[in-house]
C-alpha positions in Angstrom: 93.4 -70.3 224.6 91.4 -73.8 224.9 92.1 -76.6 222.5 89.0 -77.4 220.1 89.2 -80.0 217.6 89.6 -78.3 214.3 86.7 -79.3 212.6 84.4 -78.3 215.7 86.3 -74.9 215.7 85.7 -74.3 212.0 81.9 -75.2 212.3 81.6 -72.6 215.4 83.4 -69.9 213.6 81.0 -70.5 210.5 77.8 -70.3 212.8 79.1 -67.5 214.8 80.1 -65.4 211.6 76.5 -66.3 210.0 75.0 -64.8 213.1 77.1 -61.7 213.0 76.6 -61.4 209.3 72.9 -61.4 210.0 73.2 -58.7 212.7 75.3 -56.6 210.5 73.1 -56.8 207.5 70.0 -55.9 209.6 71.5 -52.6 210.9 71.6 -51.3 207.3 74.3 -48.7 206.3 73.7 -46.4 209.0 74.8 -48.4 211.9 78.2 -46.9 213.1 80.6 -47.0 216.0 80.0 -43.2 217.3 82.2 -43.1 220.2 85.0 -45.0 222.4 85.4 -44.1 225.9 88.9 -45.2 227.5 89.2 -45.6 231.3 92.8 -45.7 232.9 93.6 -47.2 236.2 91.3 -45.7 238.9 94.5 -44.2 240.5 95.0 -42.0 237.4 91.5 -40.4 236.6 93.1 -38.0 234.3 94.1 -40.7 231.8 90.3 -40.6 230.7 89.7 -40.0 226.9 86.4 -39.8 225.0 86.7 -40.3 221.3 84.0 -39.3 218.8 83.4 -40.3 215.1 81.8 -37.9 213.1 80.1 -38.7 209.6 78.9 -37.0 206.8 75.6 -37.5 205.1 76.8 -40.6 202.9 78.3 -42.1 206.3 81.7 -41.7 205.4 84.0 -40.9 208.0 84.7 -37.0 208.5 86.5 -36.5 211.8 87.7 -38.2 214.9 88.0 -36.2 217.8 89.3 -37.0 221.3 88.6 -35.2 224.5 90.6 -35.4 227.6 89.2 -35.8 231.1 88.2 -32.0 231.3 85.9 -32.6 228.2 88.7 -30.3 226.3 89.6 -31.4 222.7 92.8 -32.7 222.6 93.6 -34.3 219.5 91.5 -34.3 216.0 91.8 -36.3 212.5 90.2 -34.5 209.8 89.3 -36.4 206.6 88.9 -34.5 203.3 88.3 -36.2 199.9 90.6 -33.9 197.6 89.4 -36.0 194.4 87.3 -39.1 194.0 90.4 -41.2 194.8 92.6 -38.8 196.8 91.9 -38.7 200.8 94.1 -36.2 203.0 93.9 -37.1 206.8 95.1 -34.2 208.8 96.5 -34.7 212.3 95.8 -32.0 214.7 97.1 -31.5 218.4 96.8 -29.1 221.0 100.6 -30.0 221.9 103.4 -31.3 219.6 103.1 -34.8 219.4 106.7 -35.4 220.1 106.6 -32.8 223.4 107.4 -34.8 226.4 105.1 -32.1 228.5 101.6 -31.0 228.3 100.3 -27.4 228.4 96.5 -27.2 228.9 94.2 -24.3 226.9 96.5 -24.6 223.6 94.4 -24.4 220.5 94.6 -27.3 217.8 97.0 -27.2 215.4 97.6 -29.5 212.1 101.3 -31.3 212.8 101.3 -33.4 210.1 98.9 -35.3 207.5 98.9 -37.9 205.1 97.3 -38.4 201.4 96.1 -41.7 200.4 95.6 -42.6 196.6 93.1 -45.6 196.2 92.8 -47.7 193.0 89.5 -48.1 191.2 88.5 -51.2 193.1 89.0 -49.1 196.4 92.1 -50.5 197.5 95.2 -48.4 198.6 97.7 -47.6 196.2 99.8 -45.3 197.8 100.0 -43.0 201.1 102.4 -40.1 201.3 103.0 -38.6 204.7 103.9 -35.2 205.4 104.9 -32.8 208.4 104.0 -29.0 209.1 107.1 -27.3 210.3 106.4 -24.6 212.6 106.8 -21.8 210.1 103.9 -23.6 208.1 106.2 -24.9 205.3 105.6 -28.6 204.3 107.7 -31.3 204.5 107.3 -34.5 202.5 108.8 -37.3 204.6 107.9 -40.8 203.2 105.4 -42.9 201.5 104.0 -46.2 201.7 102.8 -48.5 198.7 100.8 -51.9 199.1 100.5 -55.2 197.5 97.6 -57.5 197.7 96.3 -61.1 197.2 93.4 -62.2 195.3 91.3 -61.3 198.0 92.2 -57.8 198.3 94.3 -58.4 201.6 97.4 -56.5 202.2 100.2 -58.8 201.8 103.1 -56.3 202.0 103.5 -52.8 203.1 106.5 -50.9 201.4 107.9 -47.8 203.3 110.1 -45.3 201.0 112.6 -42.3 201.9 111.9 -38.8 200.5 114.5 -39.8 197.7 112.3 -43.0 196.7 114.5 -45.7 198.5 113.0 -48.5 200.1 113.5 -48.2 203.7 111.5 -51.2 205.4 108.8 -53.5 204.6 106.0 -55.4 206.2 104.7 -58.9 205.6 101.0 -60.0 206.6 99.6 -63.4 207.2 95.8 -63.9 207.5 93.6 -66.6 209.0 90.5 -67.9 206.8 88.3 -65.1 208.4 90.3 -62.2 207.0 92.1 -61.6 210.5 95.9 -60.6 210.2 97.5 -63.3 212.5 101.1 -62.1 211.6 103.3 -59.3 210.7 106.8 -59.4 210.0 108.5 -55.9 209.7 112.2 -55.6 208.0 114.1 -52.6 208.5 117.4 -54.4 206.7 116.1 -54.8 203.2 118.8 -56.9 201.9 118.4 -60.1 200.4 117.9 -62.8 202.9 117.3 -60.5 205.7 115.7 -61.5 208.9 112.7 -59.6 210.0 113.4 -57.2 213.0 110.3 -57.5 214.9 107.5 -60.2 214.7 104.0 -60.0 215.9 101.4 -62.4 216.2 97.7 -61.9 216.9 94.8 -63.9 218.3 91.0 -63.0 217.9 87.5 -63.6 219.1 84.8 -64.5 216.8 82.7 -61.1 217.1 82.6 -58.2 214.8 85.1 -55.6 214.5 83.5 -52.2 215.5 86.3 -50.0 213.7 85.2 -51.6 210.4 81.9 -50.1 210.3 84.0 -46.7 210.9 85.4 -46.9 207.3 88.7 -46.0 208.3 91.1 -47.4 205.3 93.8 -48.5 207.4 96.5 -51.4 207.1 96.8 -51.6 211.1 95.4 -54.9 212.3 93.0 -53.3 214.8 91.1 -51.7 211.9 91.6 -54.3 209.0 90.6 -57.4 210.5 87.2 -58.8 210.6 87.2 -59.6 214.5 88.7 -58.3 217.6 92.2 -59.0 219.0 92.3 -60.8 222.1 96.3 -61.4 222.3 99.1 -59.6 220.7 102.7 -61.0 221.1 106.0 -59.2 219.7 109.3 -60.5 219.4 111.9 -57.9 218.8 114.5 -60.2 217.1 117.7 -57.8 217.2 117.2 -56.7 221.0 115.7 -60.3 222.2 112.9 -58.5 224.0 109.2 -59.1 223.8 105.9 -58.4 224.8 102.8 -60.2 225.4 99.3 -58.4 225.7 95.8 -59.9 226.5 92.3 -58.3 226.4 88.9 -59.6 227.1 85.6 -58.2 226.0 81.9 -57.8 227.1 79.5 -58.0 224.2 76.0 -56.8 223.1 73.2 -58.9 221.9 73.9 -58.6 218.6 77.8 -59.9 218.8 79.4 -56.3 218.7 81.8 -55.5 221.8 80.3 -53.3 224.3 83.6 -53.0 226.3 87.3 -54.1 226.0 89.2 -55.0 229.3 92.9 -54.8 229.8 94.9 -57.4 231.9 95.9 -54.4 234.4 92.3 -53.4 234.8 91.8 -50.5 232.2 89.0 -50.7 230.0 87.3 -49.1 226.7 83.5 -48.7 226.0 81.9 -48.6 222.5 79.0 -46.7 221.9 76.9 -47.2 218.7 74.3 -45.2 216.6 71.6 -47.6 217.8 
């Protein structure tokens, strides 16, 4: 990224945020991301995927459906409110998600689901994860609990085993716009341990379309205010690292119309208006 004096950068960010906020408010509650179209490399047209976001009459997400290059449904997420503060998200696949092969024409089947318990202030208290076995019995696998700062930003995510022992945790850092700038994941939970994987993020100044979907997630792509333009991960155990970058094309209201990968792949964003 180019080096910009801090005060000028802050003024640019504030001005851009005001513009984007005005555009969002003018849209009203019905403005939503309704589809994303992912295009793989031209040499592999079968990698095309189209994902549809379906909402109920209250503009709450109801289903997320992904079609493959032939137009057949390949995966589906179903959102069911069991009570006023418990949301179940079911993961349906045509093929087992752990399978290395793919068979066409198979029906959708639920392989897993999670149930999220919300606090009164709409923050997530706990998420429990379940696996559906081949005989349709349900196995409880893990749970995740969340800690927050005064701005209701997730500062720590704790993952527990089936017997309630802390298995791993992730610490989050943010910039002044509400973007996750760093995640440190610890799988050694002993006192004084170093993180196993450290990931840092850089962002543009445009509004993140996934926030309009209302997906209550702790994943940076969905929870941050703006769009990720660079993601760097360092595995401190194996000493391996990755560095991924993206650029965007934008609509007149500031929302991204297209995300472009460094290797030529792209993803288009389609909105309700």
